[in-house]
Residue frames as a rotation matrix with the C-alpha (Angstrom) as fourth column:
MET 1
-0.733 -0.515 -0.444 19.30
0.609 -0.207 -0.765 11.08
0.303 -0.832 0.466 -35.34
ARG 2
-0.598 0.503 0.624 16.26
-0.315 -0.863 0.394 13.43
0.737 0.039 0.675 -35.42
SER 3
0.423 0.818 -0.390 14.10
0.068 0.400 0.914 11.13
0.903 -0.413 0.114 -33.30
SER 4
-0.022 -0.514 -0.857 16.76
0.942 0.276 -0.189 11.12
0.334 -0.812 0.479 -30.56
LEU 5
-0.907 -0.372 0.199 17.03
0.311 -0.908 -0.281 14.90
0.285 -0.193 0.939 -30.53
LYS 6
-0.267 0.896 0.355 13.25
-0.337 -0.432 0.836 15.37
0.903 0.104 0.418 -30.52
LEU 7
0.545 0.496 -0.676 12.74
0.373 0.578 0.726 12.97
0.751 -0.648 0.130 -27.63
ALA 8
-0.325 -0.748 -0.578 15.69
0.906 -0.072 -0.417 14.39
0.271 -0.660 0.701 -25.71
VAL 9
-0.840 0.068 0.538 14.27
-0.071 -0.997 0.015 17.90
0.538 -0.025 0.843 -25.97
LEU 10
0.152 0.988 -0.010 10.90
-0.260 0.050 0.964 16.61
0.953 -0.144 0.265 -24.80
LEU 11
0.673 0.184 -0.717 12.24
0.463 0.650 0.602 14.71
0.577 -0.737 0.352 -21.80
ALA 12
-0.401 -0.908 -0.123 15.29
0.694 -0.214 -0.687 16.72
0.598 -0.361 0.716 -20.73
GLY 13
-0.822 -0.016 0.570 14.65
-0.260 -0.879 -0.400 18.81
0.507 -0.476 0.718 -17.67
LEU 14
0.309 0.951 -0.031 11.57
-0.433 0.170 0.885 16.89
0.847 -0.260 0.464 -16.54
PRO 15
-0.345 -0.451 0.823 11.97
-0.935 0.093 -0.341 16.02
0.078 -0.887 -0.454 -12.84
LEU 16
-0.676 0.117 -0.728 11.75
0.054 0.993 0.109 12.39
0.735 0.034 -0.677 -11.82
ALA 17
0.450 0.886 0.111 8.76
-0.154 -0.045 0.987 11.57
0.880 -0.461 0.117 -9.65
ALA 18
0.163 -0.391 0.906 9.49
-0.955 -0.294 0.045 11.81
0.248 -0.872 -0.422 -5.94
ALA 19
0.047 -0.116 0.992 8.98
-0.475 0.871 0.125 8.06
-0.879 -0.477 -0.014 -5.64
ALA 20
-0.251 -0.227 -0.941 10.44
-0.967 0.094 0.235 6.68
0.035 0.969 -0.243 -8.86
GLN 21
0.469 0.543 0.696 8.80
-0.527 0.805 -0.273 3.40
-0.708 -0.239 0.664 -9.83
ASP 22
-0.724 -0.684 0.088 10.51
-0.408 0.528 0.745 0.47
-0.556 0.503 -0.662 -11.51
PRO 23
-0.105 0.758 -0.644 8.37
-0.991 -0.027 0.130 -0.55
0.081 0.652 0.754 -14.53
VAL 24
-0.514 -0.136 -0.847 9.22
-0.259 0.966 0.002 -4.23
0.817 0.221 -0.532 -14.05
LYS 25
-0.953 0.122 -0.277 7.85
0.302 0.354 -0.885 -4.13
-0.010 -0.927 -0.375 -10.51
VAL 26
-0.538 0.782 -0.315 4.77
-0.227 -0.495 -0.839 -1.98
-0.812 -0.380 0.444 -11.10
ASP 27
0.442 0.691 -0.572 3.86
-0.765 -0.044 -0.643 -3.15
-0.469 0.722 0.509 -14.63
SER 28
-0.499 -0.699 0.512 5.21
-0.381 0.708 0.595 -6.63
-0.778 0.102 -0.620 -15.27
ASP 29
0.403 0.703 0.586 2.47
0.348 0.475 -0.808 -7.25
-0.847 0.530 -0.053 -17.84
HIS 30
0.998 0.055 0.029 4.21
0.051 -0.462 -0.885 -4.89
-0.035 0.885 -0.464 -20.26
TYR 31
0.404 -0.912 0.073 7.87
-0.832 -0.400 -0.385 -4.87
0.381 0.095 -0.920 -19.14
LYS 32
0.988 -0.153 0.031 10.05
0.132 0.927 0.352 -8.00
-0.082 -0.344 0.935 -18.90
VAL 33
0.356 -0.933 -0.059 13.77
-0.722 -0.315 0.616 -8.26
-0.593 -0.177 -0.786 -18.11
LEU 34
0.942 -0.115 -0.314 15.74
-0.173 0.635 -0.753 -9.91
0.286 0.764 0.578 -20.92
LEU 35
0.184 -0.959 -0.214 19.21
0.685 0.281 -0.672 -9.24
0.705 -0.023 0.709 -19.55
ASP 36
0.924 0.097 0.369 20.59
-0.186 -0.731 0.656 -7.64
0.334 -0.675 -0.658 -16.40
ASN 37
0.307 -0.878 -0.368 24.22
0.877 0.411 -0.248 -7.06
0.369 -0.247 0.896 -15.43
ALA 38
-0.030 -0.391 -0.920 26.47
0.796 -0.566 0.215 -4.37
-0.605 -0.726 0.328 -13.96
ALA 39
-0.903 -0.426 -0.059 26.42
0.287 -0.698 0.656 -2.28
-0.321 0.575 0.752 -17.14
VAL 40
-0.714 0.679 -0.172 22.85
-0.591 -0.452 0.668 -2.49
0.376 0.578 0.724 -18.46
ARG 41
-0.502 0.694 0.517 19.36
0.095 0.639 -0.764 -3.77
-0.860 -0.334 -0.386 -17.91
VAL 42
-0.933 0.190 -0.305 17.57
-0.332 -0.127 0.935 -4.74
0.138 0.974 0.182 -21.11
LEU 43
-0.452 0.861 0.232 13.77
-0.168 0.173 -0.970 -4.74
-0.876 -0.478 0.067 -21.10
LYS 44
-0.849 0.386 0.360 11.25
0.488 0.312 0.815 -6.16
0.203 0.868 -0.453 -23.53
ILE 45
-0.658 0.695 -0.290 8.26
-0.391 -0.645 -0.657 -3.83
-0.644 -0.318 0.696 -23.98
ASP 46
-0.886 0.461 0.055 5.11
0.338 0.559 0.757 -5.51
0.318 0.689 -0.651 -25.27
MET 47
-0.658 0.679 -0.326 1.85
-0.040 -0.463 -0.885 -3.55
-0.752 -0.569 0.332 -25.21
ALA 48
-0.430 0.595 0.679 -1.31
0.884 0.430 0.184 -4.39
-0.182 0.679 -0.711 -27.13
VAL 49
-0.620 0.325 0.714 -3.42
0.225 -0.798 0.559 -1.76
0.751 0.507 0.422 -28.86
GLY 50
0.401 0.801 0.444 -5.16
-0.180 -0.406 0.896 0.26
0.898 -0.440 -0.018 -26.14
GLY 51
0.313 -0.359 -0.880 -2.76
0.826 0.560 0.065 -1.01
0.469 -0.747 0.471 -23.48
LYS 52
0.588 -0.071 0.805 -1.91
-0.302 -0.943 0.137 1.34
0.750 -0.324 -0.577 -20.62
SER 53
-0.257 -0.747 -0.614 0.96
0.554 0.406 -0.726 1.30
0.792 -0.527 0.309 -18.16
VAL 54
0.796 0.362 -0.485 1.32
0.605 -0.441 0.663 3.15
0.026 -0.822 -0.570 -14.84
MET 55
0.812 -0.526 0.255 3.60
-0.477 -0.848 -0.230 6.05
0.337 0.065 -0.939 -13.91
HIS 56
0.777 -0.629 0.035 7.19
0.503 0.653 0.567 4.80
-0.379 -0.423 0.823 -13.74
SER 57
0.668 -0.621 -0.410 10.78
-0.593 -0.777 0.211 5.89
-0.449 0.102 -0.888 -14.33
HIS 58
0.822 -0.528 0.216 13.74
0.561 0.682 -0.468 4.95
0.100 0.506 0.857 -16.51
PRO 59
0.179 -0.837 -0.517 17.41
0.218 -0.479 0.850 5.95
-0.959 -0.265 0.097 -16.33
ASP 60
-0.064 -0.311 -0.948 19.21
-0.870 -0.448 0.205 7.13
-0.489 0.838 -0.242 -19.48
SER 61
0.064 0.254 0.965 18.22
0.109 0.959 -0.260 4.57
-0.992 0.122 0.034 -22.12
MET 62
-0.783 -0.159 -0.601 18.23
-0.583 -0.149 0.799 3.54
-0.216 0.976 0.024 -25.77
LEU 63
0.111 0.904 0.412 14.88
-0.320 0.425 -0.847 2.46
-0.941 -0.037 0.336 -27.23
VAL 64
-0.912 -0.328 -0.246 14.91
-0.350 0.310 0.884 0.10
-0.214 0.892 -0.398 -30.23
ALA 65
0.034 0.999 -0.037 11.53
-0.771 0.003 -0.637 -0.24
-0.636 0.050 0.770 -31.95
LEU 66
-0.823 -0.274 0.498 10.84
0.012 0.868 0.497 -3.68
-0.568 0.415 -0.711 -33.43
SER 67
-0.237 0.794 0.561 7.47
0.970 0.221 0.097 -2.59
-0.047 0.567 -0.822 -34.83
GLY 68
-0.779 0.122 0.616 5.78
0.074 -0.956 0.284 0.58
0.623 0.267 0.735 -35.96
ALA 69
-0.061 0.756 -0.652 3.45
0.968 0.204 0.147 1.97
0.244 -0.622 -0.744 -33.31
LYS 70
-0.206 0.060 0.977 2.16
-0.031 -0.998 0.054 5.12
0.978 -0.019 0.207 -31.65
ALA 71
-0.179 0.071 -0.981 2.43
0.936 0.321 -0.147 5.84
0.304 -0.944 -0.124 -27.93
ARG 72
0.381 0.302 0.874 1.13
-0.032 -0.940 0.339 8.68
0.924 -0.157 -0.348 -25.77
PHE 73
-0.432 -0.622 -0.653 3.21
0.718 0.201 -0.666 9.67
0.546 -0.757 0.360 -22.75
THR 74
0.747 0.554 0.367 1.67
0.142 -0.673 0.726 11.40
0.649 -0.490 -0.581 -19.75
MET 75
-0.325 -0.937 0.124 4.30
0.182 -0.191 -0.965 13.25
0.928 -0.291 0.233 -17.71
PRO 76
-0.504 0.088 -0.859 4.30
0.855 0.189 -0.482 13.84
0.120 -0.978 -0.170 -13.94
ASP 77
-0.884 0.156 -0.440 3.03
-0.001 -0.943 -0.333 17.39
-0.467 -0.295 0.834 -14.50
GLY 78
0.007 0.983 0.181 0.02
0.184 0.177 -0.967 16.10
-0.983 0.040 -0.180 -16.45
THR 79
0.103 -0.021 -0.994 1.20
-0.869 -0.489 -0.080 17.14
-0.485 0.872 -0.068 -19.91
THR 80
0.511 0.110 0.853 1.07
0.186 0.954 -0.235 14.60
-0.839 0.279 0.466 -22.74
GLN 81
-0.089 -0.556 -0.826 3.15
-0.862 -0.373 0.344 13.93
-0.499 0.743 -0.446 -25.82
ASP 82
0.881 0.384 0.275 2.55
-0.173 0.804 -0.569 11.52
-0.440 0.455 0.775 -28.68
MET 83
-0.178 -0.971 -0.162 5.45
-0.733 0.020 0.680 9.59
-0.656 0.240 -0.715 -30.16
GLU 84
0.821 0.346 -0.454 5.53
-0.570 0.553 -0.608 7.65
0.041 0.758 0.651 -33.42
LEU 85
0.063 -0.784 0.618 7.70
-0.394 0.549 0.737 4.53
-0.917 -0.290 -0.274 -33.27
THR 86
0.526 0.026 -0.850 9.19
-0.848 0.092 -0.521 3.48
0.064 0.995 0.071 -36.60
LYS 87
0.979 -0.065 0.192 10.16
0.042 0.991 0.124 -0.14
-0.198 -0.113 0.974 -37.14
ASP 88
0.492 -0.863 0.114 13.89
0.868 0.476 -0.144 -0.93
0.070 0.169 0.983 -36.82
THR 89
0.196 -0.454 0.869 14.86
0.031 -0.883 -0.468 2.51
0.980 0.119 -0.159 -35.55
ALA 90
-0.064 -0.299 -0.952 16.31
0.960 0.241 -0.141 3.72
0.272 -0.923 0.272 -32.24
SER 91
0.487 0.197 0.851 15.98
-0.012 -0.973 0.232 6.73
0.873 -0.123 -0.471 -29.94
TYR 92
-0.565 -0.675 -0.474 18.26
0.584 0.077 -0.808 7.85
0.582 -0.734 0.351 -27.11
THR 93
0.471 0.793 0.388 16.32
0.160 -0.509 0.846 9.10
0.868 -0.336 -0.366 -24.08
PRO 94
-0.638 -0.623 0.452 17.66
-0.327 -0.312 -0.892 10.84
0.697 -0.717 -0.004 -20.96
ALA 95
-0.867 0.278 -0.414 16.33
0.496 0.563 -0.661 9.71
0.049 -0.778 -0.626 -17.57
PHE 96
-0.676 0.703 0.221 12.59
-0.561 -0.685 0.464 10.37
0.478 0.189 0.858 -17.31
THR 97
-0.797 0.567 0.209 9.27
0.153 0.524 -0.838 9.50
-0.585 -0.636 -0.504 -15.68
HIS 98
-0.654 0.605 -0.455 6.11
-0.742 -0.396 0.541 8.85
0.147 0.691 0.708 -17.69
LEU 99
-0.234 0.668 0.706 2.90
-0.125 0.700 -0.703 6.87
-0.964 -0.253 -0.080 -18.11
PRO 100
-0.863 -0.168 -0.477 2.68
-0.477 -0.045 0.878 5.34
-0.169 0.985 -0.041 -21.61
VAL 101
0.132 0.905 0.404 -0.46
-0.176 0.423 -0.889 4.30
-0.976 0.047 0.215 -23.48
ASN 102
-0.825 -0.302 0.478 -0.61
0.373 0.345 0.861 2.54
-0.425 0.889 -0.172 -26.84
VAL 103
-0.015 0.831 -0.556 -2.85
-0.162 -0.551 -0.819 4.88
-0.987 0.077 0.143 -28.85
GLY 104
-0.581 -0.272 -0.767 -1.98
-0.774 -0.106 0.624 3.43
-0.251 0.956 -0.149 -32.25
THR 105
0.529 0.799 -0.288 -3.39
-0.848 0.478 -0.231 0.61
-0.047 0.366 0.929 -34.33
SER 106
0.449 -0.439 -0.779 -0.55
-0.099 0.842 -0.531 -1.89
0.888 0.315 0.334 -33.84
ARG 107
0.869 -0.134 -0.475 1.19
0.484 0.425 0.765 -3.56
0.100 -0.895 0.435 -30.91
VAL 108
0.594 -0.767 0.241 4.14
-0.782 -0.621 -0.051 -1.81
0.189 -0.158 -0.969 -29.25
ASP 109
0.898 -0.439 -0.022 7.08
0.438 0.890 0.125 -4.20
-0.036 -0.122 0.992 -29.60
ALA 110
0.626 -0.672 0.395 10.39
-0.391 -0.709 -0.587 -2.71
0.674 0.213 -0.707 -28.46
ILE 111
0.342 -0.651 -0.677 13.65
0.851 0.521 -0.071 -3.29
0.399 -0.552 0.732 -26.64
LEU 112
0.845 -0.095 0.527 14.80
-0.252 -0.939 0.234 -0.77
0.472 -0.330 -0.817 -24.03
VAL 113
0.140 -0.883 -0.448 18.47
0.735 0.396 -0.551 -0.72
0.664 -0.252 0.704 -23.01
GLU 114
0.957 0.188 0.219 18.83
-0.021 -0.712 0.702 1.03
0.288 -0.677 -0.678 -19.65
PHE 115
0.101 -0.994 0.029 22.33
0.136 -0.015 -0.991 2.27
0.986 0.104 0.133 -18.75
LYS 116
0.754 0.234 -0.613 23.57
0.560 0.258 0.787 1.73
0.342 -0.937 0.064 -15.18
ALA 117
-0.279 -0.951 -0.135 26.88
0.900 -0.210 -0.382 3.61
0.335 -0.228 0.914 -14.99
LYS 118
0.141 0.317 -0.938 26.80
0.749 -0.654 -0.109 6.78
-0.647 -0.687 -0.330 -12.88
SER 119
0.277 -0.097 -0.956 28.23
-0.435 -0.900 -0.035 8.79
-0.857 0.425 -0.292 -15.77
ALA 120
0.973 0.105 -0.207 28.99
-0.230 0.302 -0.925 8.38
-0.035 0.948 0.318 -19.45
GLY 121
0.436 -0.855 0.281 32.18
0.550 0.501 0.669 6.58
-0.712 -0.137 0.688 -20.43
SER 122
0.360 -0.417 -0.834 34.84
-0.552 -0.816 0.169 7.83
-0.752 0.400 -0.524 -22.82
ALA 123
-0.256 -0.460 0.850 35.45
0.366 0.768 0.525 4.87
-0.895 0.446 -0.028 -25.16
THR 124
-0.554 0.013 -0.832 35.66
-0.712 -0.526 0.466 5.63
-0.431 0.850 0.301 -28.87
LEU 125
0.189 0.735 0.652 32.78
-0.092 0.674 -0.733 3.98
-0.978 0.079 0.194 -30.70
PRO 126
-0.686 -0.511 0.518 33.22
0.403 0.326 0.855 2.41
-0.606 0.796 -0.018 -34.15
THR 127
0.059 0.697 -0.715 31.68
-0.606 -0.544 -0.580 3.81
-0.793 0.467 0.390 -37.32
THR 128
0.317 0.003 -0.949 32.92
-0.867 0.407 -0.288 1.04
0.385 0.913 0.131 -39.62
ARG 129
0.151 -0.323 0.934 33.64
-0.491 0.795 0.355 -2.70
-0.858 -0.513 -0.039 -39.42
PRO 130
-0.782 -0.466 -0.415 35.11
-0.592 0.342 0.730 -5.05
-0.198 0.816 -0.543 -42.00
ASN 131
-0.867 0.440 -0.234 32.43
0.178 0.712 0.679 -6.84
0.466 0.547 -0.696 -44.05
ALA 132
-0.231 0.829 -0.509 29.64
0.933 0.041 -0.357 -4.92
-0.276 -0.558 -0.783 -42.30
GLN 133
-0.432 0.222 0.874 27.51
0.358 -0.847 0.393 -1.96
0.828 0.482 0.286 -43.30
MET 134
-0.491 0.196 -0.849 26.81
0.847 -0.119 -0.518 0.33
-0.203 -0.973 -0.108 -40.32
THR 135
-0.226 0.526 0.820 23.95
0.393 -0.721 0.571 2.84
0.891 0.451 -0.044 -40.44
PRO 136
-0.986 -0.149 -0.076 23.71
0.129 -0.391 -0.911 5.27
0.106 -0.908 0.404 -37.49
LEU 137
-0.158 0.985 -0.073 20.28
0.706 0.164 0.688 5.29
0.690 0.058 -0.722 -35.85
ALA 138
0.851 0.420 0.316 20.67
0.055 -0.669 0.741 7.34
0.523 -0.613 -0.593 -32.67
GLU 139
-0.197 -0.943 -0.270 23.37
0.617 0.095 -0.782 8.73
0.762 -0.321 0.562 -30.40
GLY 140
0.873 0.376 0.309 23.56
-0.011 -0.619 0.785 10.21
0.487 -0.689 -0.537 -26.91
PRO 141
0.365 -0.779 0.509 26.21
-0.894 -0.446 -0.042 10.90
0.260 -0.440 -0.860 -24.27
ARG 142
0.145 -0.283 0.948 26.36
-0.690 0.658 0.302 7.27
-0.709 -0.698 -0.100 -23.15
ALA 143
-0.306 -0.127 0.944 25.88
0.308 0.925 0.224 5.23
-0.901 0.359 -0.244 -26.32
ALA 144
-0.391 0.241 -0.888 25.15
-0.862 -0.435 0.262 5.05
-0.323 0.868 0.378 -30.02
ALA 145
0.141 0.517 0.844 22.87
0.001 0.853 -0.522 2.66
-0.990 0.075 0.120 -31.91
PHE 146
-0.536 -0.361 -0.764 23.62
-0.773 -0.155 0.615 1.32
-0.340 0.920 -0.196 -35.38
LYS 147
0.761 0.606 0.232 21.73
-0.384 0.708 -0.592 -0.85
-0.524 0.361 0.771 -37.81
VAL 148
-0.277 -0.960 -0.051 24.37
-0.762 0.187 0.620 -3.33
-0.586 0.211 -0.783 -38.93
THR 149
0.863 0.446 -0.237 24.15
-0.491 0.630 -0.602 -5.53
-0.119 0.636 0.762 -42.01
LEU 150
0.002 -0.873 0.489 26.68
-0.481 0.427 0.765 -8.36
-0.876 -0.237 -0.419 -41.87
SER 151
0.155 -0.028 -0.988 27.87
-0.971 0.180 -0.157 -9.68
0.182 0.983 0.001 -45.21
PRO 152
0.946 0.201 -0.254 28.19
-0.183 0.979 0.093 -13.46
0.268 -0.041 0.963 -45.72
GLU 153
0.242 -0.946 -0.215 31.96
0.331 0.288 -0.899 -12.99
0.912 0.147 0.383 -45.26
PHE 154
0.354 -0.107 0.929 31.70
-0.683 -0.708 0.178 -11.32
0.639 -0.698 -0.324 -41.83
HIS 155
0.597 -0.226 -0.770 33.96
0.535 0.827 0.172 -12.91
0.598 -0.514 0.615 -39.22
GLU 156
0.495 -0.500 0.711 35.43
-0.783 -0.611 0.115 -11.54
0.377 -0.614 -0.694 -36.00
ALA 157
-0.069 -0.622 -0.780 38.30
-0.184 0.777 -0.603 -13.85
0.981 0.102 -0.167 -35.12
ALA 158
0.665 0.218 -0.714 38.46
0.563 0.481 0.672 -15.77
0.490 -0.849 0.197 -31.84
GLY 159
-0.114 -0.709 -0.696 39.97
0.980 -0.195 0.038 -13.61
-0.163 -0.677 0.717 -29.10
SER 160
-0.343 0.058 0.938 38.59
0.450 -0.866 0.218 -10.33
0.824 0.497 0.271 -30.48
THR 161
-0.183 0.293 -0.938 37.96
0.933 -0.250 -0.260 -7.59
-0.311 -0.923 -0.227 -27.90
HIS 162
0.040 0.213 0.976 36.60
0.491 -0.855 0.167 -4.03
0.870 0.473 -0.139 -27.84
ASP 163
-0.869 -0.404 -0.285 36.99
0.446 -0.391 -0.805 -1.21
0.213 -0.827 0.520 -25.34
TYR 164
-0.599 0.774 0.204 33.22
-0.793 -0.609 -0.021 -0.57
0.108 -0.174 0.979 -25.27
ASP 165
-0.586 0.524 0.619 30.18
-0.006 0.761 -0.649 -2.64
-0.811 -0.384 -0.442 -24.26
GLN 166
-0.819 0.367 -0.442 27.77
-0.509 -0.107 0.854 -3.94
0.266 0.924 0.275 -26.89
VAL 167
-0.257 0.816 0.518 24.12
-0.199 0.480 -0.854 -4.94
-0.946 -0.323 0.039 -26.77
VAL 168
-0.944 -0.123 -0.306 23.37
-0.326 0.220 0.919 -6.98
-0.046 0.968 -0.247 -29.89
ILE 169
-0.180 0.967 0.178 19.72
-0.334 0.110 -0.936 -7.21
-0.925 -0.228 0.303 -31.00
ALA 170
-0.818 -0.112 0.565 18.65
0.405 0.585 0.703 -9.52
-0.409 0.803 -0.433 -33.84
LEU 171
-0.448 0.665 -0.597 16.34
-0.696 -0.679 -0.234 -8.09
-0.561 0.310 0.767 -36.49
GLY 172
0.362 0.596 -0.717 15.53
-0.891 0.448 -0.078 -11.43
0.274 0.667 0.693 -38.06
THR 173
0.828 -0.060 0.557 16.01
-0.161 0.927 0.340 -15.18
-0.537 -0.371 0.758 -37.97
SER 174
0.561 -0.703 -0.438 19.55
-0.682 -0.091 -0.726 -16.19
0.470 0.705 -0.530 -38.87
ALA 175
0.818 -0.504 -0.278 22.42
0.570 0.775 0.273 -18.58
0.078 -0.382 0.921 -38.35
THR 176
0.431 -0.712 0.554 25.15
-0.360 -0.699 -0.618 -16.48
0.827 0.066 -0.558 -36.75
SER 177
0.407 -0.369 -0.835 27.77
0.728 0.683 0.053 -17.91
0.551 -0.630 0.547 -34.45
LEU 178
0.316 -0.335 0.888 28.66
-0.522 -0.843 -0.132 -15.85
0.792 -0.422 -0.441 -31.36
THR 179
0.430 -0.291 -0.855 31.04
0.687 0.720 0.100 -17.30
0.586 -0.630 0.509 -28.81
ILE 180
0.473 -0.225 0.852 31.70
-0.517 -0.854 0.061 -15.15
0.713 -0.469 -0.521 -25.73
GLU 181
-0.524 -0.800 -0.290 34.42
-0.200 0.447 -0.872 -16.20
0.827 -0.399 -0.395 -23.32
GLY 182
-0.969 0.071 0.235 32.95
-0.215 0.215 -0.953 -18.19
-0.118 -0.974 -0.193 -20.45
GLN 183
-0.102 0.995 0.019 29.57
-0.682 -0.056 -0.729 -18.70
-0.724 -0.087 0.684 -22.12
ALA 184
-0.139 0.166 0.976 27.97
0.495 0.866 -0.077 -21.34
-0.858 0.472 -0.202 -24.31
PRO 185
-0.966 -0.257 0.003 28.01
0.123 -0.449 0.885 -20.46
-0.226 0.856 0.465 -28.03
VAL 186
0.085 0.972 -0.220 24.91
-0.108 -0.211 -0.972 -18.92
-0.991 0.106 0.087 -29.62
THR 187
-0.829 -0.451 0.332 24.33
0.214 0.293 0.932 -20.20
-0.517 0.843 -0.146 -33.15
GLN 188
-0.424 0.766 0.482 20.67
0.795 0.059 0.604 -19.48
0.434 0.640 -0.634 -33.95
TRP 189
-0.916 0.121 -0.382 18.90
0.095 -0.861 -0.499 -16.12
-0.389 -0.494 0.777 -33.62
LYS 190
-0.128 0.888 0.441 15.34
0.968 0.016 0.249 -14.94
0.214 0.459 -0.863 -33.97
ARG 191
-0.168 0.095 0.981 13.99
0.225 -0.966 0.132 -11.41
0.960 0.243 0.140 -34.16
GLY 192
0.617 0.403 0.676 14.31
-0.445 -0.530 0.722 -9.64
0.649 -0.746 -0.148 -30.81
ASP 193
0.709 -0.462 -0.533 16.99
0.666 0.687 0.291 -11.94
0.232 -0.561 0.795 -29.38
VAL 194
0.778 -0.422 0.465 19.55
-0.477 -0.879 0.000 -10.04
0.409 -0.221 -0.885 -27.30
GLN 195
0.547 -0.698 -0.463 23.16
0.790 0.612 0.010 -10.71
0.276 -0.371 0.887 -26.32
PHE 196
0.954 -0.297 0.043 25.67
-0.289 -0.869 0.403 -8.63
-0.082 -0.397 -0.914 -24.33
ILE 197
0.448 -0.893 -0.038 29.39
0.725 0.388 -0.569 -8.43
0.523 0.227 0.822 -25.14
GLY 198
0.871 -0.102 -0.480 31.31
0.328 -0.606 0.725 -6.67
-0.365 -0.789 -0.494 -22.38
ARG 199
0.761 -0.647 -0.038 34.27
-0.552 -0.616 -0.562 -4.40
0.340 0.449 -0.826 -22.99
GLY 200
-0.151 -0.955 0.256 37.54
-0.988 0.138 -0.068 -6.30
0.030 -0.264 -0.964 -23.00
VAL 201
0.191 0.302 0.934 35.77
-0.425 0.883 -0.199 -9.67
-0.885 -0.359 0.297 -23.13
LYS 202
-0.803 -0.559 -0.208 37.17
-0.450 0.338 0.827 -12.09
-0.392 0.757 -0.523 -25.71
HIS 203
0.229 0.913 0.338 34.69
-0.185 0.382 -0.905 -13.31
-0.956 0.144 0.257 -28.30
GLU 204
-0.925 -0.364 0.105 34.28
0.031 0.204 0.979 -14.64
-0.378 0.909 -0.177 -31.81
SER 205
0.111 0.989 -0.097 31.40
-0.145 -0.081 -0.986 -13.91
-0.983 0.123 0.135 -34.19
LYS 206
-0.915 -0.402 -0.030 30.71
-0.120 0.202 0.972 -15.19
-0.384 0.893 -0.233 -37.69
ASN 207
0.066 0.910 -0.410 27.88
-0.893 -0.130 -0.432 -14.99
-0.446 0.395 0.803 -40.19
THR 208
-0.809 -0.353 0.470 27.21
-0.197 0.916 0.349 -18.64
-0.554 0.190 -0.811 -40.97
SER 209
0.110 0.983 0.149 23.93
-0.018 0.152 -0.988 -18.12
-0.994 0.106 0.034 -42.83
GLY 210
-0.484 -0.371 0.793 25.43
0.746 0.299 0.595 -17.58
-0.458 0.879 0.131 -46.28
ARG 211
0.120 0.564 0.817 23.43
0.784 -0.558 0.270 -14.36
0.608 0.608 -0.510 -46.76
PRO 212
-0.683 -0.312 0.660 23.41
-0.069 -0.873 -0.484 -10.78
0.727 -0.376 0.574 -45.40
ILE 213
0.065 0.689 -0.722 21.81
0.867 0.320 0.383 -10.51
0.495 -0.650 -0.576 -41.96
GLU 214
-0.101 0.021 0.995 20.73
-0.061 -0.998 0.015 -7.52
0.993 -0.059 0.102 -39.87
PHE 215
-0.040 0.049 -0.998 21.18
0.977 0.212 -0.029 -6.54
0.210 -0.976 -0.056 -36.25
VAL 216
0.685 0.007 0.728 20.94
-0.146 -0.978 0.147 -3.41
0.714 -0.207 -0.669 -34.15
ILE 217
-0.014 -0.748 -0.664 24.07
0.868 0.321 -0.379 -2.88
0.496 -0.582 0.645 -32.07
VAL 218
0.920 0.193 0.341 23.96
-0.027 -0.837 0.546 -0.49
0.391 -0.512 -0.765 -29.12
ALA 219
0.054 -0.979 -0.195 27.60
0.679 0.179 -0.712 0.45
0.732 -0.093 0.674 -28.47
ILE 220
0.919 0.364 -0.150 28.16
0.321 -0.472 0.821 1.88
0.228 -0.803 -0.551 -24.99
ARG 221
0.355 -0.816 0.456 31.00
-0.290 -0.559 -0.777 4.28
0.889 0.143 -0.435 -24.18
């Protein structure tokens, strides 16, 4: 949780730029939309060593780092702050404006979950699941992120529902069956794949790989 608190202290209170810029529109080389609905927009961030973005804004978000990297943020007031990204961790960030540069020695590879609701919800988020090990990574007013290891016996029965939204991010290649009502089943995953399970939406999920597999789940209140 320390990374979330550190980043929140850094970013909280910083005013958004007068003309907030959408990173997808002003820097499509580094920001791609993976998923977009009424609850969230999920972005893929991919920036080579030495890569530089432009000044842009994000709403309250959860950042999931898929690789270790180092970024330098320039704020609207001209101040800078370096941030170390640790592989397979998460950070909750309040709404902010910045200009990022990759100042490390490895590519920035990350998933950013942007929250769309006007205010935080009140759903109770899980801390345990049958046949799954849940490790807290980050938490904020709107959501919490967990690293989840599914045992070979993991199975959510058909018709399962939750009273919170979930963004599911694969941390490796696996055979895991996810069937969401009204959608085609997903049976194969690779690192960085993303799926959204809405609150109250019936679904079934099962580890079909015969081995433990890892995901990051962003659970949204």
